[in-house]
C-alpha positions in Angstrom: -8.0 64.0 -29.6 -11.1 64.3 -27.4 -11.4 62.6 -24.1 -14.2 60.4 -25.3 -12.0 59.2 -28.1 -9.2 58.4 -25.8 -11.6 56.4 -23.4 -12.8 54.6 -26.4 -9.2 53.7 -27.6 -8.4 52.7 -24.0 -11.3 50.5 -23.8 -10.6 48.8 -27.0 -7.0 48.3 -26.0 -8.0 46.7 -22.7 -10.7 44.6 -24.4 -8.1 43.3 -26.8 -5.5 42.5 -24.2 -7.6 41.6 -21.2 -6.8 42.4 -17.7 -4.1 40.5 -15.8 -4.4 39.5 -12.2 -1.4 38.9 -10.0 -1.2 35.5 -8.6 1.0 33.9 -5.9 2.5 30.6 -6.9 4.6 30.0 -3.8 8.2 30.5 -5.2 7.1 33.4 -7.5 4.4 36.0 -8.4 3.1 36.5 -11.8 0.3 38.3 -13.7 -2.1 35.9 -15.3 -4.0 37.3 -18.3 -7.8 37.3 -18.1 -9.1 34.0 -19.7 -5.9 32.1 -19.2 -5.9 29.3 -16.7 -3.0 28.8 -14.3 -2.5 25.5 -12.4 0.3 24.6 -10.0 1.5 21.2 -9.4 2.6 19.9 -5.9 6.4 20.3 -6.8 5.9 24.0 -7.7 5.8 23.8 -11.5 3.2 26.2 -12.9 1.4 25.9 -16.2 -0.4 28.8 -17.7 -2.7 28.0 -20.6 -4.3 30.4 -23.2 -8.0 30.3 -24.1 -8.5 27.5 -26.8 -5.1 25.9 -25.8 -3.4 28.3 -28.4 -0.4 28.9 -26.2 1.2 27.8 -22.9 3.8 28.9 -20.5 5.3 26.4 -18.1 7.6 27.6 -15.3 9.7 25.4 -12.8 11.9 26.5 -10.0 14.0 23.9 -8.4 17.2 23.4 -6.5 20.2 21.9 -8.3 21.8 19.0 -6.4 25.6 18.9 -7.1 25.3 19.3 -10.9 26.6 22.3 -12.7 24.0 24.5 -14.6 25.6 23.7 -18.0 25.1 19.9 -17.4 21.6 20.4 -16.0 20.4 22.4 -19.1 22.0 19.8 -21.4 20.2 17.0 -19.6 16.8 18.9 -19.8 17.4 19.5 -23.5 18.4 15.9 -24.1 15.4 14.5 -22.3 13.0 16.7 -24.2 14.7 15.8 -27.6 15.8 19.5 -27.9 18.5 21.4 -29.7 22.0 22.1 -28.3 21.5 24.8 -25.5 22.9 28.1 -26.4 24.3 30.4 -23.7 23.0 34.1 -24.1 24.8 37.3 -23.2 22.9 37.5 -19.9 24.0 34.0 -18.7 20.8 32.2 -19.6 20.6 29.1 -21.9 18.0 28.7 -24.4 17.0 25.5 -26.5 14.0 24.4 -28.6 12.2 21.1 -29.1 9.1 19.8 -30.8 6.5 17.7 -29.0 3.3 16.5 -30.7 4.1 18.7 -33.6 4.2 21.8 -31.5 7.3 23.9 -31.2 8.5 24.9 -27.7 11.2 27.5 -26.6 13.0 26.8 -23.3 14.9 29.3 -21.2 17.0 28.0 -18.4 18.3 30.5 -15.8 20.8 29.3 -13.1 20.2 30.9 -9.8 22.3 30.9 -6.5 21.0 27.5 -5.2 19.0 26.2 -8.3 17.4 27.1 -11.6 14.4 28.5 -13.2 13.1 26.7 -16.5 10.6 28.6 -18.6 9.0 26.8 -21.5 6.8 28.7 -24.1 4.7 27.3 -26.8 2.5 29.6 -29.0 1.9 27.8 -32.3 -0.2 30.7 -33.7 2.3 33.4 -32.7 -0.7 35.7 -31.7 -0.1 35.5 -28.1 3.6 36.7 -28.0 3.0 40.1 -26.6 0.8 38.7 -23.8 3.4 36.0 -23.0 6.1 38.7 -22.8 4.1 40.9 -20.6 3.4 37.9 -18.4 7.0 36.9 -18.1 8.1 40.5 -17.4 5.7 40.5 -14.4 7.3 37.4 -12.9 8.9 38.2 -9.6 10.8 35.4 -7.7 10.5 35.4 -3.9 
């Protein structure tokens, strides 16, 4: 394959996926894809929204106050009207819920002194690779 074809393929690939810019959200850093809008609330919860509101990722990192992680994740799931949390092989918990007709998947990770809750919604399914790459870039401080 010629160099010009390689460059053309690379340009098309980058044009489809967009560039991601690393952003600092206080408690963590994460790459945010071009065209997506990230906003942080005062408490540290971050929402990242895809163009046309087709998908969203919400991340909250908080301290646990004298409540076991198993109880905390059940409380979150119950409050959101979600399914029974399932423990994964890597000691995370996952559950699903529907809000306003949109399905959400939640992942709860217990940490030394708190938890991280990641909620993903992608009603079209076309943003899954972008969301996966974004979450792989997430680095806690």
